[in-house]
N, C-alpha and C positions, 0 to 999 in steps of 0.2 A: 492496549487493551482497555484502560479506563475511558479513553475517548470513544471506542466503539460501545460500550456499556452505557455510557453518557448520551450517545447518539441514539440508542436504541429506546431509552428510558424517555427522552424527549420526544422521539417520533411516536411512541404508544401514549405517553402521557399528555401529549400537547393537544388532544381533541381532533376532531375532523374538519376543522375550519380551513379557510383558503391557505393557510401555511402549510398544510399537510403535504402537499405536493413538493414544496421545498424540501421539508424535512425527510420525506422519502428519497428524494433524488440525492440530498446531502448523505443520507445514510447508504445509498448505493456507492457514492463516489468514495466514502471511507472505506467500504468493502473492497473496491477495485484497489485502493491503495493498500490496504492489508494484504490482499491477496497477492499483489505484484511485490510487495516489500518482505513481508515476514517469512514466507517459505524459502525465498532465494537467499535472504540474509541468514536464516536459522541453517541452511544446509552448506552456504558457502564461507560462513564466517571464519570458522576454525580451518577449513583446507586451505582457503587463500592464505591465511596467516602463516600456515605451514608450508607453504610452497617454497621450494629451494630454486633460486634463480639458474642454477646450473643444471637443474633437472625437473623442468616443468611438466606437468601432467600432458598427456596425449592430446587431451581435448580442451586445453586452455584457451585457444582461440574462440571456441564455441561457447564456453562459459563467459568470456569476457563480452561477446557480442550479445548473448542472452541478457547479461546483466545491464548493458547499455541500452537495450531496447526498452527494458522495463524502467530504467533510470529516467527516461523521458516521459514516461506515463504517471509515474508516482507523483511527482510535485504538482502537475496540473490536477489531478485527483484531489490532492490535499487541498489545493486553493480553491478548488470548486466546492469541496465539502465546506471549508470555512466560509466561503461567501453564502451558500445556501443556508446555513445555519445562522448566519449574522442576520 
């Protein structure tokens, strides 16, 4: 959350020079990272830790597939945001 707040502040207060496009794109990359990471993590954090290996939830394969799909997007979005803000 502090990273998102800082990104918004830098984007808003940075002015409308040539770097604005980089800052806005970096902010969008951070939002993609946050939307792909935070909701899935918050929802699954406790349920996955509480899974019993002998009695898995009925939709455990779908949950794992969904997590794996977002797991490939989040690192790229974070790296893009870092590069754009640098």
